[in-house]
N, C-alpha and C positions, 0 to 999 in steps of 0.2 A: 333471799330477799325479805325485807320487812313486810309485814302483812298490811300495814297502814289501816289500822282499825281504831275504834273509839270515837266518842262524841266530838272531842276536840278536832280530830282529824277530819271528821265529816263536815264540821262547820267550816274548817279551812278549805276543803275542796269545794263546798258550796259557794264560798266567797269568791274563789278563783273562777268558778263557773259563771257567777254573776258578772265579774269583770270582763270575762271573755265574751259573754253574751252582749254586754253593752258595747264593746268594741266592734264585734261582728255586726251588730244591728246598724251601725253607722255606715257600713260599706254597701255600695251598690251591688245588686245581685250579679251583674255582669262580671264583677271582679272575683267572684267566688270560684274556687276549684278545690275539690276534696273537702275534708272537714277537719276541724280541730276541736279537741276537748282538753280541759284542764285536769290535771291530776296532781297529787301531792308532789311538790318540788319541781313541777314542770308541766309538760303537755304531751299529748299523743296526736299525731297527724295521721289521718287515714287518706291515702292517695286515691287518685281516680281508679287505679287498678286494684284497690282493696288492700294494699300493703300498708302496714302501720309503722310509723317512725316515732318512737318515744324519745324525748329529750328530758333529762332530769338534771337539775343544777346543784352545785355545791357552793358553799360560802366563799371558797377561794377562787371562784370563776371557772372551775372545771365543769364539764358536761359529760354525762353518760348518754350514749346514743345506742338505742336498740332498734333493730329493724326486723320485722317478722310479720306473719299473718296475725299473730296475737302477741303484741309486744309486751303485754302485761304478764305473760306466762312466767311462772316461777323458774329461776335458774340459779344454781349455786356457782359462785366464782371461787376458784382455787386461789387466785392472785389477790383479789380486792377484798379488803376487810373494812373499808369505810363506806357507810351508807350515805346516800345523798342527804344533805342537810341545808341546802340553800332555799331561798324563797325568791327566785327570779321573777321579774315582771313579765307578764304575757301581753302581747299585742298582736293584732292581725291587720294587715294592710297590703294592698297590691298583690294579692295572691300568695303572701308569705306570712307564716306564723313565726313570731320572734319571742325568745326569752332573753332578758338582759339583766345585767348586774353592773356594779361599779367597775368590774374587772373585764368583762367580756360580754359578747352577744352571740347567740346562736339563732340562725334563721333556717326554716325549713319551707321549701316551696310546696304548696298544697297539692299541686297537680301530680308531681312525681317524687316528692320527698327529698329533692336535692338539698343538701346541707351546706351552709356556709357559716363560718365562725370568724368573728372580728374581735380585736382587742378593745380596750377601753376608749381609745381615741379613733376608732373606726377603721383601723388598718385591717385589711383582709388577710386572715391567717390561713384559712382552709376553705377550699372551694371544691365541692364534690362534682365529679363527672357522673351524673346519675345513670346514663346508658350502660356504664360498666358494672353497676351493682348487680350482684347475682346471689340468689338463694336457691340452689338446685338440690332436690332430694337425692340421697344416696342410702343404700342399704348396708348396714354393718351388723353382723351377728343377728340378722333378721329384724333389726330395729331401724326405724326411720330417723335419719340424720340429714344434715344439709351441708353441701359444699358452699362456701360463701366467698364473696369478693367485694371490695370497694376500691375506688380510685379517686384521687384528689390532685389538684394543682398541676394539670397537664402542661408540659412545656416549662416547668419551673427551673429557676437557677439557684434555689435555696440550698444551703448545706444541710445534710441529713446524717445523724449520728445515733449511736446506741446499738440496740438489737442484740446485746449480749456479746459473746466471744466467738469470733470467726477468724480463722488463721489463713486468710488469703490476701493480706496486705491491703485491706480496704479500710480507709479512714472515712472519707466522705462518701456516703452511699448513694448520692445522686447519680443516676445512670448505672448503678450496680444492681446485681441480683443477689439476694441472700435467701437461703433456705433455712428455716428454723426447724431443726430436727435434732434432738439430743444425740450426742455422740461423744466418744472418749475425749475429743479435743474441741468440740463445738458446743457452746452453751446457748440455749434458746431463751432469750428474754424479749418478749414482743413489745418493747417500748422504743419508739422512734422520736428523736428530738430534732427540732428544726431551728435554723437561724432566724426564721421568721418570728419566732416567739411562741411556739406551741410544741406540745408533745402528744403523741398518740399511743395510748396503751390498748393494744389489740387483745381483747379478752377472749381468746380461743386457745384450746388446749391441744389441738392437733397439729400435724405438720403444716407449716405456713410458709408461703413464699412472698417475699417483698421484692418489688420490681416486676419482672416477667411473671405473670400469673400461671403460665403453663410450666409443667415440669420439663427439665431438659430431657432430650431423647438421645439414644445412641446415634452416632453419626453413621448413617448408612451410605456406603460407597461400594464400588467394586474394588475392595481392598485386595492387594496381593500380599499374602502372608508367607514369609520365609522363616522356617524353623531350623535352627542350627544346633548341632551337638558338637561341642568343641569347635573346630573350624569347618566342619563338614555340613553341607546343606542336607538336612534329613527329610524335610517336607516342604513343598511349595504348593500352595493352593489358594483359591479365591475364597474370600470370606466377606459377608455382607456388612459386618461391623466388628469392632474390637470389643470383645465381651467375655472376659474371664473375671467378672466383677465379684461374684459371690461363690461360696463353697459349692453350691449346686452346679455352677457353670464349669467346674473343672472337668466334668465328664466329657466336654466337647474337645478336650485336648487330642490332637491327632496321635494315633497309636504309634506311629513310627518315631515320634518325637518323645515318647515316654521311656525310651531305652535307659536313660540315665537320670531319671527323676521320678518323683511321685507327686500326686496332687496334695496340696496343703490341706491337712485335716484337723489341725489343732492350733493352739496359740503359740506353739514353739517355732523358733526361727532356726530350723535345722541347717547346718552348714556341711560342706564337703566338696570334693573335687567335681562330683557330677553336676551339682547345681551351679558351681562356679563357671562351668564350661557351656552353659546353655544360653541361647539368645534367640529372640524373635524380632523380625523386622517387618513392619507393615508399610506399604506404600500405596498411595491412592491420590486421585485428583478430585477435588471438590469444586463444583461450579455453583456459586450462590445464586439464588433467585431474587435477591434484594441487595440494595446498596447499604453500606453502613458498617457499624461495629458488630461483628459476630462474636458471640461469647462461647467459650469452650470450657469444659471441665474434664480433666483427666483424673480418674480414680485409679490410684496405683499404689503399689508397694515395690520394694527392691529398687534397682537402678533403672531409670527411664529417661529418654531424651525425645523431644518433639521438635521437628524442623518444618518450617513453612517456606516453600520456594528456596530450599537450601539454607535458610537462616535458622539458627537455634533459637527457639522461643521458650523452651522449658527444659530444665534439667533438675531432676529430683531423686531423692532416695528416702524410702520409709521402711520401717521394720514390717515384716510380712504379716504379723498377727494384728497389725493396726493400720491397714490402708485407709487413705482418705483422699479428698478432692484437692486438686491444684488447678486454679483458674488461669486462663490466658485468653487474650482477645486478639482478633485480626480485623483490620480495616479492609473490607472486601468490596469489589465492584460487581454488580449484577452481570452475570454472563461471562465473567472473566475467571477462569479456573485458577486454583491455587494447588500446588503440589505439596502433599503432606507425607511426612515420613516419621514413624514412631519406632524407636529402637528400645528394646526391653530385655533385661536380664532377669528371667522369671524367678529363679531361686525359690520356687514353690510359692509364688506370690499371686497377686490379683491385679487386674487392669481392666479399664473400660474407658472409652472416649465418648463424651456426650457433647451436645451442641444445642445452641438456641439461635434461631434466626434473628436478624437485626429487627428491632422494633422501630416503628415510626418515631421520629424525634419527640413528638408531643407525649407519647407513651413511655419512651425510654427515660425521659426526664420528668417523672411524675412520682406521686406517692401512692403505691398500690399494695394492698394486702389481700392475699387469697389463701383460704384454709380448706383443708380436706374434709373436715367434719365439725359440725357444731349444731346447736339447737336454734340459734339466731345469729344475726350479725350483732355484735356487741363490742363496743369500744368506748374509750374515754378520751376526751380532748382536754388537755391541761394548757392553760394560758400562763405565760410568764415573761417578764422582761429580759431575763438572763437565763443562761443554761443552768446555773445553780438553782434558780427559781423553778425550772422545769424538773430538776432532780428532786427538789423538795416536794413538788406537787405529786410526783410519782410515789414518794414515800408516804405522803399523807393518804394516798389510796391504798398502798400495799403494806405499810408498816414501817416503823422506825428501824434503824440499824443500831442494835444495842452496842455498847462499848465492849471492846475486847480488853483483856488484861494487858498491863504494860509489857509484861515479859513476851507477849506475842510479837512485839515489834523489834525484838532482838534477833540474833542469828539462830537459825535452825539447821542442825546437821542430821542428814538422813542418808540412807543407803538402801538399795534393793539387793539385799536386806541384811540386817544383823541376824545371823543364824543361831547365836547363842547369847545367853545372859552376859557372859564374860566379854564378848565382842562389844556389846553395847556399852558396858561400864568402862571398858578400856578406852573408848573414844572420849567419854566424859572426863576420865582421869587425865588423858593426854592433853586435852585442851586446857585443863586447869594447870597442869604441870608446866605447860609452855606459855601460860598467861595469854592465851588467845581467846578473845571474847566469845562466849557461847551461852545461850539461854536454854535451848530445847534440843533434846535428842529424840529420835523417832524410831519406834519399833514398827516396821512394815509387816506385811502379811506373812502367813505360814509359820507362826510361832506355835501353832497347835499341832497335835499328832496328824500324820498324813491323811488318814481316812476320816478326819473329824471336823472338816470345814463347817463352821457354824456352831461349834461347841462353846465358843468364847472361852476357851481354856488353853493352857500351856502344855506343850510337850515337856514333861519334867526332866527328860534326859538331856535337854538342851537349855531349859529354863527351870532350874530346880526350885527356885523360890522367887516368884515374880514380885511378891510384895517387898521382899528384901532388895530386889533390883530397883524398884521404884524408890524405896526409902533411901538407898545409897545415892541415887541421882539427886534427890532432894537434899541430902547431906552435903553434896557437892555444889549446892546453890543452883541446881538445874531443874528443868521441867521435862516431862516425858509425855509424848503423844503415842497412842496405840491405834493401829489400823483395825477397824471393825466393819465388816461387809454385811450387806443384806442377803448374802448367798448362803445356801445350805446344801449339804449332802443329805439326801432324804432319810437316811437311817439314823441320823444323829438324834439325840433326845430332844433337842430344841426343835428340830424340823418336825419330828413326830407330834410334838405338842402343838405347833402351828398348824400342821396338816389336819389334826383332829378337829380344829375349829374352822377349817376351810380357808386358811390364810396362807397357803403356798400355791404359787403358780404351778398348774399341772401340765400345761402344754410343753414346756421345755423338757420335762421328763418323758412325756409321751413321744416326743420327737427323737428320743434316744441320744441326745447330745451329751458329749463328754468334754471335760475340761482338760487342761494341759498338765495336770499334776500326776506324776508317776505314770501309770498305765492309762490315765484318764478316767475320771469318775463322773457318774451321773450327778447333775446338780440343778438347782433352781433357786429362785429368789422368793422372799416373802411378799405378800400382797398387802400394802400399807393403807389401803383406801377405806378402812374403818377405824374408829377410835379404839375398838377392842384389839385389833391387830397391832396397831402402833404401841399400845400399852403393853401388850404381851411381849413384843419384840424388845422394848426397853427393859421390862422386868427381867428378861433373861440376861441382858447385859448387866443390870444392877445386881443380880444374884451372884455373878461370877467375876466381872471385871471392876465394877465400881468400888468394892471394898479394897482393891489393891492400891488405889490412890492415884490413878492416872490423871493427868492434868488436862488433856485435850484428846479429841476424838476424831480420827481420820476415817471418813466414810467414802470408800472407794467404789467405783463401778456403779454409780447411782443413776445411770441413764434410764433404765437399768441395762447393763451390758453382760448378758450371760453368754454371748458368743459374738465376737467382733466381726465375723464374716458372714452374717446373715443379712438379707435384704431388709429394708425398712418395713416392707409389707409383712415379712415373716416375723420380724421383731414385734410389730403391732399385733399380729395374730396371737403370738405367744403371751402377750401382755394382757390378754382379756382378764378382767377382774371378776372372778366368779362370786366373790363376796358381795359385790355391788351390782353384778350383772351389767357391766359396762365394757363396751368394746375397747380394746387397746388403742385402736386408731383414734378414738375420740378423746383419750387422755394421754396421748403419746408423750407429751413434753412435761408432764406434771410430777412424775415419780420423784425426782430429787427434792422437790419442795415438800411434798407430803411426808416423805421419809425423814427429812431433816427436821421438820416441825415436831414429829413424834419424839425424836431423840432430844431436841431442845426442851420440849415441855417436860420430859422425864427428868432431865438434868436440873431444871429449875425447881422442880418439886423435891428432888432428892437432896440438892445442895443449894438451898434458897439464898444464901448470902455469898455465892461464888459465881463469878462471870463464866458462863459456859464458853467453850471454844470448840467449834466444829469446823473441820476442813472437808469439803465435799467436792467431788470431781465435776459435778454438774449442778445446774440450778435453773430456776424459773422465776417469773415475776413474783416478788415477795420473799425470795430466799434470804434476803438480808435480815428479815425479822427473826429468823431462826438462829441468830448468833453464828452465822455461817460465813466462812471465807471460802473462796473458790480458787482452784488452780487450773492451769491450762492443759492438763492431761499429759499423756505419754508422748510428748513431742520428741522429735529426733534431734540428735546432736549434730546439727548442720548449721552453717552460717545463715542459710535462707530461713531456717526455723527460728533462729535467734531474731532475725529481722521481723519475722511475722509476729513475734510476741508483743512487739511495741504497740501496733495498732489493735491487736487482740485485747491487751490489757487496758488500753486507753478507752476503747469503746465499751468494754465490759464495765469499766468504772463509771462512765457517764450514763450507763444504763441504770444506775442506782445502787450498785453493789460496791461498797467502798473497799473491802478487804480482798485483795487478789494476790496470787503468787504464781510461781512457775518453777519448774525443775532447773535449777542453775546447772548449766552444762548440757541440758537436754537429757531426757530420760534414756532413750534407746540409742545405741552407738553402733557404728559400722564395724566390721571385722578389723579394719586397719587400726582402729582405736582399741577395741577390746583385746586384740592380740598383741597390742603394744609394739607394733612394728616400728623400728627405729626411725624410718623415714616419715612416719605419721606423727610421731611424738611432738615435734614443735607445733604443728597445727592444732593438735588436741589441747595442748597447754594454753595456746593463745585463745582458742575458742572458749575454754573454761574460764580463763581470766577475763575476757571481754564480757562473758555472760554474768560473771560475778560482779563486775563493775556495774552493770545494768541492774542486777538484783539488789544492790545496796540502796538503790533509789526507787524501789517499788514498795507498795504498802507492806508486804511481808517478805522477809529476806531469808530464803530457804534453799538449801542445796540438797539435791536428790537425784538418783539415777543408777543405772546399771554400771557394771565394772567398766572402766577403771574406778577405784574407790575415789570418793570426792572429798574426804576429810582434808583439811588444809595441809597438814604435814605430809600426807601421802600423795596428794595430787601435785604438789610442788617439789617433791623430793628430787634433789640434784639440780634445782633451778632456784638459787637464792633470790634472784630478782623477782621471780614470780611469787615466791613465798612472801617477800616483803610487801609486794603490791597487794596480795590477798589480805594480809594482816592490816595494811594501811586502810583499805576500804572497810574492813570489819570494824576497826577501831573508830573510823570516821562515823560509821553508822551509829555506834554507841554514843559518841560525843553528840550526835545530832538528835538523840532521843527526846530532849525537851521540845525541840521543834516538831519532831515526828509525832510524839504523843499528843501534842496540842492539835495537830492535824487530825489525829485519830479521834480525839474528843469532839472535834468539830463535826465529824460524820454523824454523831448522835445529836448533839445540842443544836447544830445549825444545818443539819442534813447536807453536810459538806462532802467533797470529793477529793481524795488525796492525789491520785494519779489522773492528770487532767490533760485531755487533748487540747491543742493550742486554741481551738475555737472557744473554749470555756472562758479564757481570760482575754482573748483578742478577737472577739466576734466580727469586728469591722475589717480585720485584715484577711481578705479572702485567700491570699496566698497560703496562710496558715491552715485553712480548712483542709487542704489536700496533703499536708505533710504527714507522712506515716512513720517517721523514724525519729521524732522528737516529741517531747511532752513536758508539761510543767509538773513538778512534784511539790504540791502546795503552791502558795502564792509567790514564792521567792525564787525557786530553782528551775532553770531550763536544762533538761537532761537530753544529751545527744549521744546515745550509745554507738559504739563502733561495731559494725556487723560485716566487715570484710577482712579476710585473712591478709596479713602483712600490711594492712592500711596503717599509715603513720600520720595521717591527717584525714579530715573529712570536712565536707561543706556543711555549715550550720546556718540555718535561717534564724535571724534574730527578729522576732515580731515587732511590727511598728507600734508607735504610740508610747514608747518608753526607751530608755537607754539601758545598757547592760554592762556587767563586769565579767571578764574572763576569770574564772575562779583559780586557774593555774598561775596566771601572771598578775592579776589585779588590774589589768588594762581596761579602761572604759571604752565602750563601743556604742555606736548609735544603732537603734533599731530600724527595721524596715530594709535590711540588707542581708545578703549571704556573705559569710566570712569563711576563710579557710582556717579551721582550728587544728592546732597541733594535737596529735594523738599518739604519743609513744606507747609501746605495748603496755606499759605499766600505768597509764593514766587515760581517763575518759574525759572528753570535753564536757564541761559543766559551766553554766553561766548563771549569774545572779542578777536579778532585776534591780534597777535603781530604785531607792526608797525602801528596799527590803530590810527587815529586822529579823535576824536569824539567831535565836538563842542556842548555845551549845553548853553541854554539861561537862563534868570531869571525865577523864578516861577511866572506864570501869571494865570489868570482865563479865559481868552479868547485869541485867537491867535494874535489879533491886539492891545492888551493892551500895550505891549512894544516890538514890533517886532525887533527893531534894538538896543536893550538894551545890557547890559554887557554880556560878554561871559565867559564861563569856558571851556577851551580846554583841554580835557583829551588825553594824549599821552601814548601809551602802548609800552614799550621797548621790544627789542628782534628782531627787523627787521627795516629796513628803511621803511618810509611811506610817503604818501602825501594825502592831501585832500584840495579841493578848495571850500571854503564856498561861497554860492550864496545868493544874496539878491535882492529884487526889491520892488515895491510899494505894491504888494500882491494881487490885484484883477482886475487891469485894463489890457489893451492890450499893455502896454508899453514894455513888454518883447519882442514883435515882432518888436519894433522900436529901439531896442538896449538900452533901458533904464534899465540897469542892472548893478550890481556891483559884483565883485568876489575878494575874498582874498585867494591867494594861500598859503598853509602851507606845509612845508617840514620838515621831521624828519630824521636827520642823526644819526643812532643808535650808530655808533662807536664813534663819537664826542659828543654824548649826546646834540645835537644842534637842536633846533627848529628854522627854518627860516620862518618868515612871510613876504612874498614878497609884493611889491607895489600893492595897490588896483587897480583893472582893471575896468574901467567904472564908471558910476554913474547913479542915477535916481533921480527924483524930491523928495525933502524933505529928502534926504539921510543925516544921521548925519555925521559930519566932523570927529569925533573921537569916539572910543569905548574903554571901559575898558575890558581888556582881562586877565583872570587868567589862568595860565598854570599849569596843574597838571600832574606829571609824575607817571606812575605806572610801577614798576619793580619787584614786589613781596615782597618788604620790609615791606609793611604795610598790615594789615589785615582789612577786613570789606568791605562793599558794595562800589565798585569802583566809582560809579556815585554819591554817597553821599559825596565823599571827596571834600573839598574846599581848602585844603592846597597846596599852590603853589606860583609861582612868578606872580605878577600882573604888567601889563604894560598899558600905554595909547597908543593906536594905532591910528595914524592920517592919515593912508593911505600910509605912507612911509615905505620902507623895514626895518625890524628889526630882529635881531637874539638873541635868548635867550639860554644860556647854563643851563642845568638842572642837 
């Protein structure tokens, strides 16, 4: 926090005090409750109970609210980099203290500190339920911390979005429960956006629950547990709960059922006849003591099914080294039992069933934050008229999202993993030889000698000349990303250097944990919570990998995840930062942000005129400022997981992180796919193709996963229709780069969002709030992925307030209705908004082949429209120096007139003129709209021109 010192500041505070005293002196004594005092940028209210509520204002109408016994106590924020800079007006009347600006008003009741926030026209945005506020002391590592909670808008019907990435098919969070705790597939960003016109940034670094403030608990029943080996019942016993959740719980396995299996002890997914033949069935009767929607979470891996009164309510599979939660709900009646049945094939896996009682409706539909540990209640309320304005407000607090290089928006090919230098280069050569577009190839983990994790070096028997490998990729007009972990074997030179400074976590080593490599090796992560530690970590990379010439940096396991099957409490215990004497529970969600910032700062210093690119598996509020893209983790190759990516990516994007991706095809695959069983091959191919279609319309377009190999020639071998479809979408992505790169530029210049839940563009259409399998890709395209096997059509909701075009047929359709869209295996439903202007470029094989070449501008009649095409050099920092060019395009639908205004700006090597072909779509022609080339062609030299169509 700023110290707020100096004569000018003293005079400012004295002036506010005088204003406050004049207002207060006019009030009758009977109206007084609590006290209020002015401070720089705001006020502090001391309630009747002695609690202090400090409210500080920003120029944009944002307020920071801090609640504590001493609200002025210094506290460092990991997320927020912007200090209060507003001068709101202070007034006191009717037992309320109020700060106001032209944008918003914040009121605090003097008696109990209840907060209310209004917009500029007096609409109530946020109304605190003060009895729910909690600041309860907790002890962590012998230190005094506080569990905190606030609640707002009880009984609300508003739409709620954001909160990072959560893969439970939740789009609108009203009525939902979300736990913010970093995990392989869950990204905690504590920013919640509302359709009422506000966002809340909850500035707490610990595990936080939105919705139900209480943690879910194991469902305790008189379960009957039947353990089968092959078809034989081996053990039948009563169990109070289903609980093989973590590694330590495996000891509870019944001895007689261990005959043909062993407890899971590593990250490996061991297969064999023994584990194939094992099964556990739990049956039990649950009688609820409250009416309403009861929420359940099944934590599981391997194959599992859940039945309620004989009806299947959940069927999932996950790889055993990465179990996670699957949500389901049951509408239950108090006193009426429901029969539950859980069928599980353990395969050395993990399972637990958790439950939350039905909440009263006023609480179920409210805005509630509850955190395990903090020093104060601390949060920010952002006011804005649109969802885009709320995203911009978040970035004003937490930092801009720098531009990524143009090549980042091309196609990425990856594999778990290229084992040799020749394997990687062969992929690049094959794509070029077959003229399949590709920009980036990726070297995943374990390129180092087996016992040297953390050396940042190559096993020269497999990678004899890493620099020559990188140079060859560049010669082939490609880029290459390298995987770099924060993980170390303690005997490596780098680990010893970090350890000597106290910058290695000791507790994972003390616990004797081993990883999954070879026989298993002791390992730990570095502690990034000091400037010196981050600088040392980056210097080690700079000494070994930076001179090799890699273009992008893949930072895996940044939760941190040194063991996937430890409880959150054990992970927090092992995350204790000795360098700063901070309990892990108090900073549990912050590691990916701090780590990424250290690497980004190092790259910017080492390569000052080069845009950094970081891909990190986890993030926190502010991660976008670290030139970081996020991906959805080690998701499974299942149709349900494909569906879950849509809402996960859309809500992550609206949380303020514009660059997101996912493993096309799903990272981990079932045996039936990895063994390439003939009966499973059609489903695997269709799943991969449908995921690829989806990936072509997400911010980053990247294929990655375990065997089967994902390269286009390999994954489509023997299936020419699949091959043609994959190449079609790959080429369409490259033709769309002018549109996509403009969207990417907008994330920096306009704080824009590329992947957009429907609520962003159609906030008045409540039906769209809840749709979790569609989204807008920029302002023009409505994307509707197919997420069911053998589906050849799907229902698509076309939001109201506009008309649409089916991109496959060119047929115009009215909004505000559901339509049955055709979806042959090789095509995904895609719709274009009336009034859209979509510029496409030439067909190229890499992004910089002809980046400023001829354009085909597609115009969709039915409404006025505008689009400003962006261009720049593509990979340097010139965009921060104003070295950019924009071409504004405007469509007048009544006059059928496209106006191309004068070019704005310039950059080095910018072409003087461009050939532009303008194609009008008005429903008169049939066929794929973006394949059409028939239109009027002009030569544009930067001067304004109008074309009648």
